[in-house]
N, C-alpha and C positions, 0 to 999 in steps of 0.2 A: 180879383173877381169881388164884386160887391154882394153881400147878402140882401136879399129883395126886403123892402120896407115891410111888406105883409108878413113874412115869416120874423121880422122883428116885433111887430105888433102882436103876432100870435104868442112869441115868447115871453112878453112882458105880461099878457093876459094869462098865460099858463101859470107864470110864477106867483100871480094874486091868488090864484084859486087854492081854496082849502082841500087838502087832499080828500075829504068827502065828497066835496062837489066836481072835482075833477071827474071822478067815477060817472057822473051823471052824464058827461058829454062824450062818453067812449062807446064805441060799437060793440055788439057782443060776439062777432067773429073774431078770431085770432087775426092780428094785423101782420101781414108777410112783407118782412123786410129782406131785401137782397144786399147783402154786405160783402166787401173784399176779404180775404184769406187773411190778410194782415191785421184785420181788426177782430179776428175769431174770439179772442179771449175777452176784450173790452166790450164787445156787443153783448155777450151773454151776460155781463154785469150791467150794461145799460138797459138791456131788456128787462132783467129783474127790477132793477130800480123803477123803471117806469110803471112795470105790472103792480108794485106797491102802493105807488102814488095815484094810479089812475083806475087800478081793477082791470087794465086791459092786456089781454095775453098777446105776447110779441112772438111770432114765429120766425125764425132765422133760416134763410138759405145762404150758405157760405161757399164762395168759390172764388176764381180769378175774375178780376172786374170785366175782362173781354167775354168770357163765358156767360156772366150774369146778364151783361148788356144785350148779347145776342139771345139769350132766353126771352127777355123782354119785348126785343124786337118781333120775335116768332110768336108773341102772346101769352107769355107765363104770366099768371095772376098777381104779380107783384103789387103791393102798395107803396113801398118806398124803395128808391134805388139809391145806394151809397156806393160813389165810384172811387177808386184810388188816384184817379187823374182827370183832368178837364176833358181830353179828347172823346171818352166814350160819352160822357155827359153831351157834348156838342153833337157827337153822332146820333144819339138816341132824341135829342131835342130837334135836330133836322128831319128826323123821321116822325116826328109828331107822337112820341111816345112818352114824353115827360111833360108835366105843368111847368112850362118855362118860368112862371113868377115864383114859383117855389125853390127854385134852385139857388143853393149857399154854401158856402165854406163852413164845414164844422169842426175841422182840425188839420194839423200839418204835421209830416214826420221827415226824418232825414235819413240818408243813404250812408251804410258803413260797410265795411270789410270784416266778416267775422271769422274766427278762427276757434278751433276746440280751446279749451281751457288748459290744457297742457301744454300749448305752443309757448315757446318763448316770447317775451315781450318786445324783443328787438326785432321781430319780424317785419320786413319792408313789405308796403302795400303793392309796389310794382313787382317785386320779386313774388309774392304770394299770387298776383293776377297773370305773370307771364311765365313763370318758372316750373309751375305745376297745375295740375287740374283742379279747377274751382268752380264753384256753382252760381248760376245767375238764373232769374228768370227770363223766358223767352223775350228777346227783344223786339220783335216786329208787333206784338199785339198786348204783351203784359205791362201794365205801369212800372214796375219795379224794373224789368229787364231793360225798357225803354231809358229809363233813366240811368242804369247802370252803364249804358251804351254811351249815353250824352257824356258821361262822367269821365270814362275812360278815353273818349275822344278828345275832351278838353284836355286831359293829361297827356295824351299822345301816346297811349299803350294801346288803344283798342286792336290794331293790326296785329301786335304781338300777343294779345291776349286772347283772340279770337279762337287760335288754334287749341286753347287750353279749356275753354268754357264748355261746360255741361249745362244744358238748360232744363227746366222745370216749368211746369204749366202755371204754377203760381209761386209766390214767396215763401210759403210755408213748406211746400215740397223741397225747395231749394235749401231752407232752414234745416230740414230733417236729413238731406243728403248730407249735410256737415256733420250734424250731430252723430250719424252712424259711422262717420269716418269714411265715406266714399270718397270724399274729396278734401283737400287741405284747407280751402277757404270758401266762403261765399260772400256774395253781395245780396245784402238783405236791408230791412229798415231796422233802425235803433231800438224800435218797439218788439221786434222779432226776437232780437237776442234777449231781451229782459224776459222772456218766458220760457226760454230753454236754457236750463243749468248746464248743459254739456257744452255750450259756446260762451264766447266772449268777444268784444269789440276790439279789434286790433287798430283800426284805423277809420276815421270818419272822412268822407268826401268834403271838400271845401264848398261852402255855401256859393251859390252861382255857376258850378261844374255841370249843373243839370237843372231841368225845369223844377220848380218847386214841387215836392211831393204832397199835393192838397188834397185832402178828401172833401168831396163834394156830395151832397144829399139833395135829392128832389123827390116829388111825388110823382108817381106813374099815371098817366092819363086814365081817368075813369076810376081812380080810387076815391074810398070814402074821406070824408074829411078828417077822420082820425090820423090819417097819413100826414095832415098838417099839423095837427096837435103834436105827433110824434117828433116832427122837424124842430116844433118849437122847444119841445123837450130837451132836445139835443143841444139846443144853443143856451139852455138854463144854466144856471150856476153851479146845480149838482150835477149835470152830466158833463159840464166843462171841466170840473173837478175830477171827475172820474176818469176822463180821457187824459187830463194832465198827470194823474197818478200813474197812468199805463205808459207815460212816457210821450205822449203826443203833445204837440203845441196847440194851445187852445186857439179857436177862431178868432178871438179879439187880437190875437198876436200874429195873426196869418194874412192880414190885408194889406 
């Protein structure tokens, strides 16, 4: 996917504005950003950084990508939508809910098998996913679940793993199931493991075994211009460094 030229132009403009001037082009009402559960922690940090630079308050609505997309389609007053995959962006674009010219990749993630920290390091991924109960996001509509199914199909273990899978409505619920010891393993993003001290990564799925886990942002139809300014901020050096520190691959490395 290519980041739109207009978005890049806004990014360049944003980076040149002194902090005192940025506030002059912001809206007075909070900017409502819909973001996926896997970005819970980093979005709070990004919102705080944007507030300090622009004096614009960001209000976050965090949930599974599918849930957020359906809310937007039903008329929820979001300004910016961040999706954990391409499919839901395409779905909303076809339904004329997004400003197509603003759609662009902001980051990328990777899929891993996580276990509790006390689990022996020799644990085998195939055994973890076929020999005992494990958690994963629901595969029909949740990006992390869809990626997990793809990866296991590529490895030839999906049919064996299916009987052991416990589904969650988003990846953070899946992570929590593991942290509480309800399952022996979970398929989550690498960035999820980084925020939960009770778990660790046992195995990383090979690149190419599933669709790239891209995070894509867009302005919702009818939103204020501030939505485009926030997207520009997400591509700024500061925001990309925040994402990188949180374990995400920056947009510049995801093309």
